[in-house]
N, CA, C and O atoms as a GROMACS GRO file, in nm:
protein
  604
    1UNK      N    1   0.431   0.212   2.269
    1UNK     CA    2   0.380   0.170   2.139
    1UNK      C    3   0.488   0.187   2.033
    1UNK      O    4   0.560   0.287   2.032
    2UNK      N    5   0.499   0.089   1.945
    2UNK     CA    6   0.594   0.094   1.835
    2UNK      C    7   0.552   0.205   1.738
    2UNK      O    8   0.433   0.227   1.717
    3UNK      N    9   0.649   0.272   1.680
    3UNK     CA   10   0.620   0.376   1.582
    3UNK      C   11   0.677   0.335   1.447
    3UNK      O   12   0.767   0.251   1.439
    4UNK      N   13   0.622   0.395   1.342
    4UNK     CA   14   0.678   0.370   1.209
    4UNK      C   15   0.804   0.454   1.193
    4UNK      O   16   0.816   0.560   1.254
    5UNK      N   17   0.897   0.408   1.109
    5UNK     CA   18   1.019   0.486   1.093
    5UNK      C   19   0.988   0.618   1.024
    5UNK      O   20   0.900   0.625   0.938
    6UNK      N   21   1.062   0.721   1.062
    6UNK     CA   22   1.028   0.859   1.028
    6UNK      C   23   1.027   0.889   0.878
    6UNK      O   24   0.959   0.982   0.835
    7UNK      N   25   1.100   0.813   0.798
    7UNK     CA   26   1.108   0.842   0.655
    7UNK      C   27   1.013   0.758   0.571
    7UNK      O   28   1.017   0.766   0.448
    8UNK      N   29   0.927   0.679   0.634
    8UNK     CA   30   0.842   0.587   0.559
    8UNK      C   31   0.749   0.660   0.461
    8UNK      O   32   0.742   0.622   0.344
    9UNK      N   33   0.680   0.763   0.506
    9UNK     CA   34   0.583   0.829   0.420
    9UNK      C   35   0.651   0.896   0.301
    9UNK      O   36   0.600   0.890   0.189
   10UNK      N   37   0.765   0.960   0.326
   10UNK     CA   38   0.841   1.020   0.216
   10UNK      C   39   0.888   0.913   0.119
   10UNK      O   40   0.882   0.932  -0.003
   11UNK      N   41   0.936   0.800   0.171
   11UNK     CA   42   0.979   0.689   0.087
   11UNK      C   43   0.865   0.642  -0.003
   11UNK      O   44   0.884   0.626  -0.124
   12UNK      N   45   0.748   0.620   0.055
   12UNK     CA   46   0.633   0.568  -0.022
   12UNK      C   47   0.589   0.667  -0.128
   12UNK      O   48   0.567   0.629  -0.243
   13UNK      N   49   0.576   0.793  -0.092
   13UNK     CA   50   0.518   0.892  -0.182
   13UNK      C   51   0.617   0.954  -0.280
   13UNK      O   52   0.579   0.991  -0.391
   14UNK      N   53   0.744   0.966  -0.240
   14UNK     CA   54   0.838   1.042  -0.322
   14UNK      C   55   0.956   0.963  -0.377
   14UNK      O   56   1.012   1.001  -0.480
   15UNK      N   57   0.995   0.853  -0.313
   15UNK     CA   58   1.117   0.783  -0.353
   15UNK      C   59   1.094   0.671  -0.454
   15UNK      O   60   1.190   0.622  -0.514
   16UNK      N   61   0.972   0.631  -0.475
   16UNK     CA   62   0.941   0.525  -0.571
   16UNK      C   63   0.878   0.591  -0.693
   16UNK      O   64   0.765   0.641  -0.685
   17UNK      N   65   0.948   0.593  -0.806
   17UNK     CA   66   0.898   0.664  -0.924
   17UNK      C   67   0.757   0.622  -0.967
   17UNK      O   68   0.677   0.707  -1.006
   18UNK      N   69   0.726   0.493  -0.961
   18UNK     CA   70   0.592   0.447  -1.001
   18UNK      C   71   0.485   0.505  -0.909
   18UNK      O   72   0.378   0.542  -0.955
   19UNK      N   73   0.513   0.514  -0.779
   19UNK     CA   74   0.418   0.574  -0.685
   19UNK      C   75   0.396   0.721  -0.718
   19UNK      O   76   0.283   0.770  -0.712
   20UNK      N   77   0.504   0.792  -0.753
   20UNK     CA   78   0.492   0.933  -0.790
   20UNK      C   79   0.407   0.947  -0.916
   20UNK      O   80   0.322   1.036  -0.924
   21UNK      N   81   0.429   0.860  -1.013
   21UNK     CA   82   0.351   0.863  -1.137
   21UNK      C   83   0.202   0.845  -1.108
   21UNK      O   84   0.118   0.913  -1.166
   22UNK      N   85   0.171   0.754  -1.017
   22UNK     CA   86   0.032   0.727  -0.981
   22UNK      C   87  -0.028   0.834  -0.889
   22UNK      O   88  -0.150   0.849  -0.882
   23UNK      N   89   0.057   0.909  -0.819
   23UNK     CA   90   0.009   1.009  -0.724
   23UNK      C   91  -0.028   0.950  -0.589
   23UNK      O   92  -0.110   1.009  -0.517
   24UNK      N   93   0.028   0.836  -0.553
   24UNK     CA   94  -0.003   0.767  -0.427
   24UNK      C   95   0.015   0.860  -0.308
   24UNK      O   96   0.115   0.932  -0.297
   25UNK      N   97  -0.083   0.858  -0.218
   25UNK     CA   98  -0.077   0.935  -0.093
   25UNK      C   99  -0.111   0.844   0.024
   25UNK      O  100  -0.211   0.772   0.021
   26UNK      N  101  -0.028   0.846   0.127
   26UNK     CA  102  -0.056   0.770   0.249
   26UNK      C  103  -0.136   0.862   0.340
   26UNK      O  104  -0.087   0.966   0.384
   27UNK      N  105  -0.260   0.824   0.368
   27UNK     CA  106  -0.346   0.906   0.453
   27UNK      C  107  -0.330   0.874   0.600
   27UNK      O  108  -0.347   0.961   0.686
   28UNK      N  109  -0.296   0.750   0.631
   28UNK     CA  110  -0.282   0.709   0.771
   28UNK      C  111  -0.194   0.585   0.776
   28UNK      O  112  -0.208   0.494   0.696
   29UNK      N  113  -0.103   0.584   0.872
   29UNK     CA  114  -0.016   0.466   0.888
   29UNK      C  115   0.024   0.452   1.033
   29UNK      O  116   0.078   0.545   1.094
   30UNK      N  117  -0.002   0.335   1.087
   30UNK     CA  118   0.041   0.296   1.222
   30UNK      C  119   0.091   0.153   1.209
   30UNK      O  120   0.061   0.087   1.110
   31UNK      N  121   0.167   0.104   1.305
   31UNK     CA  122   0.218  -0.032   1.291
   31UNK      C  123   0.108  -0.134   1.260
   31UNK      O  124   0.013  -0.153   1.336
   32UNK      N  125   0.123  -0.199   1.144
   32UNK     CA  126   0.029  -0.303   1.104
   32UNK      C  127  -0.089  -0.257   1.022
   32UNK      O  128  -0.172  -0.339   0.982
   33UNK      N  129  -0.099  -0.126   0.994
   33UNK     CA  130  -0.214  -0.074   0.920
   33UNK      C  131  -0.173   0.046   0.836
   33UNK      O  132  -0.090   0.127   0.877
   34UNK      N  133  -0.232   0.055   0.715
   34UNK     CA  134  -0.211   0.173   0.631
   34UNK      C  135  -0.337   0.202   0.551
   34UNK      O  136  -0.406   0.110   0.506
   35UNK      N  137  -0.366   0.331   0.533
   35UNK     CA  138  -0.472   0.376   0.443
   35UNK      C  139  -0.404   0.458   0.334
   35UNK      O  140  -0.334   0.556   0.362
   36UNK      N  141  -0.426   0.417   0.209
   36UNK     CA  142  -0.359   0.478   0.095
   36UNK      C  143  -0.463   0.528  -0.004
   36UNK      O  144  -0.564   0.461  -0.029
   37UNK      N  145  -0.439   0.647  -0.060
   37UNK     CA  146  -0.529   0.706  -0.161
   37UNK      C  147  -0.459   0.704  -0.297
   37UNK      O  148  -0.341   0.737  -0.309
   38UNK      N  149  -0.536   0.664  -0.398
   38UNK     CA  150  -0.491   0.671  -0.537
   38UNK      C  151  -0.580   0.774  -0.607
   38UNK      O  152  -0.696   0.744  -0.637
   39UNK      N  153  -0.528   0.895  -0.632
   39UNK     CA  154  -0.609   0.997  -0.698
   39UNK      C  155  -0.647   0.955  -0.841
   39UNK      O  156  -0.566   0.899  -0.914
   40UNK      N  157  -0.770   0.984  -0.879
   40UNK     CA  158  -0.822   0.949  -1.011
   40UNK      C  159  -0.740   1.018  -1.120
   40UNK      O  160  -0.701   1.134  -1.106
   41UNK      N  161  -0.714   0.944  -1.227
   41UNK     CA  162  -0.654   0.998  -1.348
   41UNK      C  163  -0.732   0.942  -1.467
   41UNK      O  164  -0.773   0.826  -1.464
   42UNK      N  165  -0.752   1.024  -1.571
   42UNK     CA  166  -0.822   0.976  -1.691
   42UNK      C  167  -0.753   0.854  -1.751
   42UNK      O  168  -0.819   0.769  -1.810
   43UNK      N  169  -0.622   0.846  -1.735
   43UNK     CA  170  -0.546   0.733  -1.792
   43UNK      C  171  -0.582   0.600  -1.727
   43UNK      O  172  -0.547   0.495  -1.781
   44UNK      N  173  -0.651   0.601  -1.613
   44UNK     CA  174  -0.689   0.478  -1.543
   44UNK      C  175  -0.816   0.415  -1.600
   44UNK      O  176  -0.853   0.304  -1.559
   45UNK      N  177  -0.883   0.482  -1.693
   45UNK     CA  178  -1.010   0.433  -1.745
   45UNK      C  179  -0.992   0.299  -1.816
   45UNK      O  180  -0.896   0.278  -1.890
   46UNK      N  181  -1.086   0.211  -1.790
   46UNK     CA  182  -1.086   0.080  -1.855
   46UNK      C  183  -1.201   0.072  -1.953
   46UNK      O  184  -1.180   0.082  -2.074
   47UNK      N  185  -1.321   0.052  -1.902
   47UNK     CA  186  -1.439   0.040  -1.986
   47UNK      C  187  -1.518   0.171  -1.978
   47UNK      O  188  -1.590   0.196  -1.882
   48UNK      N  189  -1.502   0.252  -2.081
   48UNK     CA  190  -1.567   0.384  -2.082
   48UNK      C  191  -1.719   0.371  -2.081
   48UNK      O  192  -1.787   0.451  -2.017
   49UNK      N  193  -1.772   0.272  -2.150
   49UNK     CA  194  -1.917   0.255  -2.157
   49UNK      C  195  -1.977   0.223  -2.020
   49UNK      O  196  -2.088   0.265  -1.990
   50UNK      N  197  -1.903   0.149  -1.938
   50UNK     CA  198  -1.951   0.114  -1.803
   50UNK      C  199  -1.913   0.218  -1.700
   50UNK      O  200  -1.962   0.215  -1.588
   51UNK      N  201  -1.824   0.312  -1.737
   51UNK     CA  202  -1.779   0.411  -1.640
   51UNK      C  203  -1.691   0.349  -1.535
   51UNK      O  204  -1.700   0.384  -1.417
   52UNK      N  205  -1.603   0.255  -1.576
   52UNK     CA  206  -1.522   0.179  -1.480
   52UNK      C  207  -1.374   0.197  -1.507
   52UNK      O  208  -1.329   0.207  -1.622
   53UNK      N  209  -1.299   0.200  -1.399
   53UNK     CA  210  -1.153   0.200  -1.409
   53UNK      C  211  -1.103   0.063  -1.453
   53UNK      O  212  -1.172  -0.038  -1.436
   54UNK      N  213  -0.986   0.059  -1.508
   54UNK     CA  214  -0.923  -0.067  -1.547
   54UNK      C  215  -0.897  -0.149  -1.420
   54UNK      O  216  -0.851  -0.095  -1.320
   55UNK      N  217  -0.925  -0.279  -1.425
   55UNK     CA  218  -0.906  -0.365  -1.308
   55UNK      C  219  -0.762  -0.372  -1.261
   55UNK      O  220  -0.737  -0.394  -1.142
   56UNK      N  221  -0.668  -0.352  -1.351
   56UNK     CA  222  -0.527  -0.353  -1.312
   56UNK      C  223  -0.492  -0.240  -1.218
   56UNK      O  224  -0.401  -0.252  -1.136
   57UNK      N  225  -0.564  -0.128  -1.229
   57UNK     CA  226  -0.540  -0.015  -1.139
   57UNK      C  227  -0.575  -0.056  -0.996
   57UNK      O  228  -0.501  -0.025  -0.902
   58UNK      N  229  -0.686  -0.125  -0.980
   58UNK     CA  230  -0.726  -0.173  -0.848
   58UNK      C  231  -0.623  -0.272  -0.794
   58UNK      O  232  -0.586  -0.266  -0.676
   59UNK      N  233  -0.576  -0.362  -0.878
   59UNK     CA  234  -0.477  -0.461  -0.835
   59UNK      C  235  -0.346  -0.395  -0.792
   59UNK      O  236  -0.286  -0.435  -0.693
   60UNK      N  237  -0.303  -0.294  -0.866
   60UNK     CA  238  -0.180  -0.222  -0.829
   60UNK      C  239  -0.198  -0.157  -0.692
   60UNK      O  240  -0.108  -0.162  -0.608
   61UNK      N  241  -0.314  -0.097  -0.669
   61UNK     CA  242  -0.340  -0.033  -0.540
   61UNK      C  243  -0.339  -0.135  -0.426
   61UNK      O  244  -0.288  -0.106  -0.318
   62UNK      N  245  -0.394  -0.252  -0.450
   62UNK     CA  246  -0.392  -0.358  -0.348
   62UNK      C  247  -0.247  -0.390  -0.309
   62UNK      O  248  -0.215  -0.397  -0.191
   63UNK      N  249  -0.162  -0.411  -0.408
   63UNK     CA  250  -0.023  -0.445  -0.380
   63UNK      C  251   0.051  -0.332  -0.309
   63UNK      O  252   0.125  -0.357  -0.214
   64UNK      N  253   0.031  -0.209  -0.353
   64UNK     CA  254   0.098  -0.095  -0.290
   64UNK      C  255   0.052  -0.079  -0.145
   64UNK      O  256   0.135  -0.062  -0.056
   65UNK      N  257  -0.078  -0.082  -0.123
   65UNK     CA  258  -0.129  -0.065   0.013
   65UNK      C  259  -0.083  -0.178   0.105
   65UNK      O  260  -0.046  -0.155   0.220
   66UNK      N  261  -0.085  -0.301   0.053
   66UNK     CA  262  -0.037  -0.414   0.132
   66UNK      C  263   0.108  -0.396   0.173
   66UNK      O  264   0.145  -0.422   0.287
   67UNK      N  265   0.190  -0.351   0.079
   67UNK     CA  266   0.331  -0.329   0.109
   67UNK      C  267   0.349  -0.217   0.211
   67UNK      O  268   0.432  -0.229   0.302
   68UNK      N  269   0.274  -0.110   0.198
   68UNK     CA  270   0.285   0.002   0.294
   68UNK      C  271   0.247  -0.046   0.434
   68UNK      O  272   0.316  -0.014   0.530
   69UNK      N  273   0.138  -0.120   0.445
   69UNK     CA  274   0.098  -0.173   0.576
   69UNK      C  275   0.209  -0.258   0.635
   69UNK      O  276   0.238  -0.250   0.754
   70UNK      N  277   0.271  -0.339   0.551
   70UNK     CA  278   0.380  -0.424   0.597
   70UNK      C  279   0.501  -0.341   0.638
   70UNK      O  280   0.563  -0.368   0.741
   71UNK      N  281   0.534  -0.240   0.558
   71UNK     CA  282   0.651  -0.155   0.587
   71UNK      C  283   0.638  -0.080   0.718
   71UNK      O  284   0.739  -0.033   0.773
   72UNK      N  285   0.515  -0.066   0.771
   72UNK     CA  286   0.501   0.002   0.900
   72UNK      C  287   0.568  -0.076   1.013
   72UNK      O  288   0.592  -0.021   1.120
   73UNK      N  289   0.599  -0.202   0.989
   73UNK     CA  290   0.670  -0.284   1.088
   73UNK      C  291   0.821  -0.281   1.071
   73UNK      O  292   0.894  -0.336   1.154
   74UNK      N  293   0.869  -0.217   0.965
   74UNK     CA  294   1.010  -0.230   0.927
   74UNK      C  295   1.087  -0.101   0.942
   74UNK      O  296   1.031   0.008   0.957
   75UNK      N  297   1.219  -0.117   0.938
   75UNK     CA  298   1.310  -0.004   0.930
   75UNK      C  299   1.343   0.024   0.785
   75UNK      O  300   1.306  -0.054   0.697
   76UNK      N  301   1.413   0.133   0.758
   76UNK     CA  302   1.440   0.174   0.620
   76UNK      C  303   1.530   0.080   0.541
   76UNK      O  304   1.533   0.088   0.418
   77UNK      N  305   1.603  -0.008   0.607
   77UNK     CA  306   1.693  -0.099   0.535
   77UNK      C  307   1.630  -0.235   0.506
   77UNK      O  308   1.683  -0.310   0.425
   78UNK      N  309   1.518  -0.267   0.572
   78UNK     CA  310   1.453  -0.396   0.551
   78UNK      C  311   1.397  -0.404   0.410
   78UNK      O  312   1.370  -0.302   0.346
   79UNK      N  313   1.380  -0.526   0.362
   79UNK     CA  314   1.335  -0.547   0.224
   79UNK      C  315   1.216  -0.643   0.220
   79UNK      O  316   1.203  -0.733   0.303
   80UNK      N  317   1.130  -0.621   0.120
   80UNK     CA  318   1.016  -0.710   0.098
   80UNK      C  319   1.001  -0.735  -0.051
   80UNK      O  320   1.049  -0.657  -0.134
   81UNK      N  321   0.935  -0.842  -0.084
   81UNK     CA  322   0.900  -0.873  -0.223
   81UNK      C  323   0.766  -0.946  -0.223
   81UNK      O  324   0.742  -1.032  -0.139
   82UNK      N  325   0.681  -0.911  -0.318
   82UNK     CA  326   0.552  -0.978  -0.330
   82UNK      C  327   0.573  -1.119  -0.383
   82UNK      O  328   0.634  -1.138  -0.488
   83UNK      N  329   0.521  -1.217  -0.309
   83UNK     CA  330   0.528  -1.357  -0.352
   83UNK      C  331   0.398  -1.395  -0.424
   83UNK      O  332   0.401  -1.460  -0.528
   84UNK      N  333   0.286  -1.354  -0.367
   84UNK     CA  334   0.156  -1.392  -0.422
   84UNK      C  335   0.056  -1.283  -0.389
   84UNK      O  336   0.066  -1.216  -0.286
   85UNK      N  337  -0.040  -1.266  -0.478
   85UNK     CA  338  -0.143  -1.166  -0.454
   85UNK      C  339  -0.272  -1.213  -0.522
   85UNK      O  340  -0.272  -1.262  -0.634
   86UNK      N  341  -0.380  -1.196  -0.450
   86UNK     CA  342  -0.511  -1.231  -0.504
   86UNK      C  343  -0.602  -1.111  -0.486
   86UNK      O  344  -0.604  -1.048  -0.380
   87UNK      N  345  -0.678  -1.079  -0.590
   87UNK     CA  346  -0.774  -0.970  -0.583
   87UNK      C  347  -0.911  -1.025  -0.620
   87UNK      O  348  -0.929  -1.084  -0.726
   88UNK      N  349  -1.008  -1.006  -0.531
   88UNK     CA  350  -1.147  -1.042  -0.557
   88UNK      C  351  -1.224  -0.913  -0.582
   88UNK      O  352  -1.241  -0.830  -0.492
   89UNK      N  353  -1.272  -0.896  -0.706
   89UNK     CA  354  -1.345  -0.776  -0.745
   89UNK      C  355  -1.492  -0.792  -0.709
   89UNK      O  356  -1.554  -0.894  -0.742
   90UNK      N  357  -1.547  -0.692  -0.642
   90UNK     CA  358  -1.687  -0.698  -0.599
   90UNK      C  359  -1.778  -0.615  -0.690
   90UNK      O  360  -1.893  -0.650  -0.714
   91UNK      N  361  -1.724  -0.504  -0.741
   91UNK     CA  362  -1.800  -0.416  -0.832
   91UNK      C  363  -1.698  -0.332  -0.910
   91UNK      O  364  -1.583  -0.319  -0.868
   92UNK      N  365  -1.740  -0.276  -1.023
   92UNK     CA  366  -1.647  -0.192  -1.100
   92UNK      C  367  -1.606  -0.069  -1.020
   92UNK      O  368  -1.687  -0.011  -0.948
   93UNK      N  369  -1.482  -0.030  -1.033
   93UNK     CA  370  -1.432   0.092  -0.968
   93UNK      C  371  -1.476   0.213  -1.050
   93UNK      O  372  -1.448   0.219  -1.170
   94UNK      N  373  -1.544   0.309  -0.988
   94UNK     CA  374  -1.592   0.427  -1.062
   94UNK      C  375  -1.479   0.525  -1.092
   94UNK      O  376  -1.368   0.512  -1.041
   95UNK      N  377  -1.509   0.624  -1.176
   95UNK     CA  378  -1.413   0.730  -1.206
   95UNK      C  379  -1.405   0.822  -1.083
   95UNK      O  380  -1.471   0.925  -1.077
   96UNK      N  381  -1.323   0.782  -0.988
   96UNK     CA  382  -1.312   0.852  -0.859
   96UNK      C  383  -1.179   0.811  -0.796
   96UNK      O  384  -1.117   0.713  -0.838
   97UNK      N  385  -1.136   0.888  -0.696
   97UNK     CA  386  -1.021   0.845  -0.617
   97UNK      C  387  -1.054   0.711  -0.553
   97UNK      O  388  -1.168   0.686  -0.514
   98UNK      N  389  -0.953   0.625  -0.541
   98UNK     CA  390  -0.970   0.498  -0.471
   98UNK      C  391  -0.899   0.504  -0.338
   98UNK      O  392  -0.792   0.564  -0.326
   99UNK      N  393  -0.957   0.441  -0.238
   99UNK     CA  394  -0.897   0.429  -0.106
   99UNK      C  395  -0.874   0.282  -0.078
   99UNK      O  396  -0.958   0.197  -0.108
  100UNK      N  397  -0.760   0.251  -0.020
  100UNK     CA  398  -0.730   0.113   0.020
  100UNK      C  399  -0.684   0.114   0.164
  100UNK      O  400  -0.609   0.202   0.207
  101UNK      N  401  -0.730   0.015   0.238
  101UNK     CA  402  -0.686  -0.004   0.376
  101UNK      C  403  -0.626  -0.143   0.388
  101UNK      O  404  -0.690  -0.243   0.356
  102UNK      N  405  -0.503  -0.147   0.434
  102UNK     CA  406  -0.433  -0.273   0.449
  102UNK      C  407  -0.403  -0.303   0.594
  102UNK      O  408  -0.364  -0.214   0.671
  103UNK      N  409  -0.422  -0.429   0.632
  103UNK     CA  410  -0.396  -0.474   0.769
  103UNK      C  411  -0.308  -0.599   0.765
  103UNK      O  412  -0.341  -0.697   0.698
  104UNK      N  413  -0.197  -0.593   0.836
  104UNK     CA  414  -0.108  -0.708   0.845
  104UNK      C  415  -0.178  -0.814   0.929
  104UNK      O  416  -0.216  -0.788   1.044
  105UNK      N  417  -0.195  -0.933   0.873
  105UNK     CA  418  -0.262  -1.041   0.943
  105UNK      C  419  -0.164  -1.141   1.002
  105UNK      O  420  -0.187  -1.192   1.112
  106UNK      N  421  -0.055  -1.169   0.931
  106UNK     CA  422   0.046  -1.263   0.978
  106UNK      C  423   0.182  -1.202   0.952
  106UNK      O  424   0.211  -1.154   0.842
  107UNK      N  425   0.266  -1.202   1.055
  107UNK     CA  426   0.402  -1.150   1.042
  107UNK      C  427   0.497  -1.256   1.092
  107UNK      O  428   0.518  -1.271   1.212
  108UNK      N  429   0.557  -1.331   0.999
  108UNK     CA  430   0.652  -1.434   1.036
  108UNK      C  431   0.795  -1.385   1.020
  108UNK      O  432   0.819  -1.267   0.993
  109UNK      N  433   0.890  -1.477   1.036
  109UNK     CA  434   1.031  -1.440   1.021
  109UNK      C  435   1.067  -1.410   0.877
  109UNK      O  436   1.151  -1.323   0.851
  110UNK      N  437   1.005  -1.479   0.782
  110UNK     CA  438   1.038  -1.461   0.640
  110UNK      C  439   0.916  -1.434   0.552
  110UNK      O  440   0.931  -1.387   0.439
  111UNK      N  441   0.797  -1.462   0.602
  111UNK     CA  442   0.674  -1.448   0.524
  111UNK      C  443   0.574  -1.364   0.602
  111UNK      O  444   0.559  -1.378   0.723
  112UNK      N  445   0.504  -1.275   0.530
  112UNK     CA  446   0.398  -1.193   0.591
  112UNK      C  447   0.276  -1.196   0.501
  112UNK      O  448   0.287  -1.211   0.380
  113UNK      N  449   0.159  -1.181   0.563
  113UNK     CA  450   0.032  -1.179   0.491
  113UNK      C  451  -0.044  -1.052   0.528
  113UNK      O  452  -0.053  -1.016   0.645
  114UNK      N  453  -0.100  -0.986   0.426
  114UNK     CA  454  -0.172  -0.861   0.447
  114UNK      C  455  -0.308  -0.870   0.376
  114UNK      O  456  -0.316  -0.919   0.264
  115UNK      N  457  -0.413  -0.823   0.444
  115UNK     CA  458  -0.548  -0.816   0.387
  115UNK      C  459  -0.575  -0.670   0.350
  115UNK      O  460  -0.549  -0.580   0.429
  116UNK      N  461  -0.628  -0.648   0.229
  116UNK     CA  462  -0.653  -0.512   0.180
  116UNK      C  463  -0.797  -0.501   0.131
  116UNK      O  464  -0.849  -0.591   0.066
  117UNK      N  465  -0.861  -0.388   0.164
  117UNK     CA  466  -0.996  -0.356   0.116
  117UNK      C  467  -0.989  -0.227   0.036
  117UNK      O  468  -0.923  -0.132   0.077
  118UNK      N  469  -1.057  -0.224  -0.080
  118UNK     CA  470  -1.056  -0.107  -0.167
  118UNK      C  471  -1.198  -0.054  -0.183
  118UNK      O  472  -1.292  -0.130  -0.207
  119UNK      N  473  -1.212   0.079  -0.168
  119UNK     CA  474  -1.339   0.147  -0.188
  119UNK      C  475  -1.314   0.273  -0.271
  119UNK      O  476  -1.200   0.312  -0.294
  120UNK      N  477  -1.422   0.334  -0.317
  120UNK     CA  478  -1.413   0.465  -0.382
  120UNK      C  479  -1.424   0.572  -0.275
  120UNK      O  480  -1.494   0.554  -0.176
  121UNK      N  481  -1.355   0.684  -0.295
  121UNK     CA  482  -1.358   0.791  -0.195
  121UNK      C  483  -1.501   0.843  -0.173
  121UNK      O  484  -1.537   0.877  -0.061
  122UNK      N  485  -1.580   0.848  -0.279
  122UNK     CA  486  -1.717   0.901  -0.268
  122UNK      C  487  -1.814   0.802  -0.205
  122UNK      O  488  -1.924   0.840  -0.164
  123UNK      N  489  -1.776   0.674  -0.198
  123UNK     CA  490  -1.865   0.571  -0.143
  123UNK      C  491  -1.783   0.474  -0.058
  123UNK      O  492  -1.767   0.358  -0.096
  124UNK      N  493  -1.731   0.520   0.055
  124UNK     CA  494  -1.642   0.436   0.135
  124UNK      C  495  -1.708   0.314   0.198
  124UNK      O  496  -1.639   0.225   0.249
  125UNK      N  497  -1.840   0.307   0.195
  125UNK     CA  498  -1.910   0.191   0.251
  125UNK      C  499  -1.934   0.080   0.149
  125UNK      O  500  -1.979  -0.028   0.184
  126UNK      N  501  -1.903   0.108   0.022
  126UNK     CA  502  -1.923   0.009  -0.084
  126UNK      C  503  -1.790  -0.052  -0.124
  126UNK      O  504  -1.703   0.015  -0.179
  127UNK      N  505  -1.775  -0.179  -0.096
  127UNK     CA  506  -1.652  -0.250  -0.127
  127UNK      C  507  -1.636  -0.269  -0.278
  127UNK      O  508  -1.726  -0.320  -0.345
  128UNK      N  509  -1.521  -0.227  -0.330
  128UNK     CA  510  -1.490  -0.248  -0.472
  128UNK      C  511  -1.412  -0.378  -0.489
  128UNK      O  512  -1.439  -0.456  -0.580
  129UNK      N  513  -1.316  -0.400  -0.400
  129UNK     CA  514  -1.233  -0.521  -0.410
  129UNK      C  515  -1.170  -0.552  -0.275
  129UNK      O  516  -1.153  -0.464  -0.190
  130UNK      N  517  -1.136  -0.680  -0.258
  130UNK     CA  518  -1.058  -0.725  -0.144
  130UNK      C  519  -0.936  -0.798  -0.199
  130UNK      O  520  -0.944  -0.868  -0.300
  131UNK      N  521  -0.826  -0.780  -0.131
  131UNK     CA  522  -0.706  -0.848  -0.175
  131UNK      C  523  -0.632  -0.911  -0.060
  131UNK      O  524  -0.641  -0.867   0.055
  132UNK      N  525  -0.560  -1.016  -0.092
  132UNK     CA  526  -0.472  -1.081   0.004
  132UNK      C  527  -0.335  -1.089  -0.059
  132UNK      O  528  -0.318  -1.141  -0.170
  133UNK      N  529  -0.237  -1.037   0.012
  133UNK     CA  530  -0.101  -1.031  -0.040
  133UNK      C  531  -0.008  -1.110   0.052
  133UNK      O  532  -0.020  -1.104   0.174
  134UNK      N  533   0.082  -1.182  -0.008
  134UNK     CA  534   0.184  -1.256   0.066
  134UNK      C  535   0.319  -1.200   0.023
  134UNK      O  536   0.348  -1.187  -0.096
  135UNK      N  537   0.400  -1.167   0.123
  135UNK     CA  538   0.529  -1.103   0.097
  135UNK      C  539   0.643  -1.182   0.159
  135UNK      O  540   0.629  -1.241   0.266
  136UNK      N  541   0.756  -1.184   0.089
  136UNK     CA  542   0.881  -1.233   0.145
  136UNK      C  543   0.941  -1.118   0.223
  136UNK      O  544   0.938  -1.003   0.178
  137UNK      N  545   0.996  -1.147   0.339
  137UNK     CA  546   1.052  -1.046   0.428
  137UNK      C  547   1.200  -1.074   0.450
  137UNK      O  548   1.239  -1.187   0.480
  138UNK      N  549   1.282  -0.971   0.436
  138UNK     CA  550   1.424  -0.983   0.468
  138UNK      C  551   1.461  -0.867   0.560
  138UNK      O  552   1.466  -0.751   0.518
  139UNK      N  553   1.487  -0.902   0.685
  139UNK     CA  554   1.527  -0.802   0.784
  139UNK      C  555   1.676  -0.773   0.772
  139UNK      O  556   1.756  -0.865   0.759
  140UNK      N  557   1.711  -0.647   0.776
  140UNK     CA  558   1.850  -0.604   0.774
  140UNK      C  559   1.877  -0.533   0.906
  140UNK      O  560   1.801  -0.443   0.944
  141UNK      N  561   1.982  -0.572   0.978
  141UNK     CA  562   2.011  -0.503   1.105
  141UNK      C  563   2.022  -0.352   1.085
  141UNK      O  564   2.094  -0.305   0.998
  142UNK      N  565   1.948  -0.280   1.165
  142UNK     CA  566   1.946  -0.134   1.155
  142UNK      C  567   2.061  -0.074   1.234
  142UNK      O  568   2.096  -0.121   1.342
  143UNK      N  569   2.120   0.029   1.179
  143UNK     CA  570   2.225   0.102   1.247
  143UNK      C  571   2.161   0.201   1.345
  143UNK      O  572   2.071   0.275   1.307
  144UNK      N  573   2.206   0.201   1.471
  144UNK     CA  574   2.147   0.297   1.565
  144UNK      C  575   2.180   0.440   1.523
  144UNK      O  576   2.290   0.468   1.473
  145UNK      N  577   2.084   0.530   1.543
  145UNK     CA  578   2.109   0.670   1.513
  145UNK      C  579   2.203   0.728   1.618
  145UNK      O  580   2.190   0.699   1.737
  146UNK      N  581   2.296   0.809   1.574
  146UNK     CA  582   2.390   0.871   1.668
  146UNK      C  583   2.343   1.011   1.701
  146UNK      O  584   2.285   1.080   1.617
  147UNK      N  585   2.370   1.051   1.823
  147UNK     CA  586   2.328   1.184   1.867
  147UNK      C  587   2.409   1.294   1.800
  147UNK      O  588   2.358   1.404   1.778
  148UNK      N  589   2.531   1.267   1.767
  148UNK     CA  590   2.617   1.365   1.702
  148UNK      C  591   2.727   1.294   1.626
  148UNK      O  592   2.745   1.173   1.641
  149UNK      N  593   2.798   1.367   1.549
  149UNK     CA  594   2.909   1.305   1.476
  149UNK      C  595   3.040   1.352   1.535
  149UNK      O  596   3.050   1.464   1.586
  150UNK      N  597   3.138   1.266   1.528
  150UNK     CA  598   3.272   1.302   1.577
  150UNK      C  599   3.366   1.303   1.460
  150UNK      O  600   3.356   1.221   1.369
  151UNK      N  601   3.457   1.398   1.463
  151UNK     CA  602   3.555   1.407   1.355
  151UNK      C  603   3.691   1.377   1.407
  151UNK      O  604   3.788   1.379   1.332
   0.00000   0.00000   0.00000
């Protein structure tokens, strides 16, 4: 079975400043699939009267989760860029942690498609949003790891 590259989780959670700001956590990742948690922050509030998070927060999570699911197929030197993204909102996101699960549906030579589902941590059976992301893919030849160094 293919494995994800060893530095992927650290890269996602610690190496991208925006992810650190949001507090992104990868809960599970295997080739072609990722589950990502976005911890609740008061700054994410959108409509206080409705008790709902800002819709942009959900959209950001869709894109991040889609990219993480895609990166499970890649090495650390490969590159991706979002070409298109669609988010269908089903209900307002409550003041709670959000969970997103992304599954790679199509993996081509240059284009990939990922389907993402978003729920609240307290109600994982209630769909908040679904997203479809299309990414440009650029593979970079990976350097084989060496067992030791020679001087």
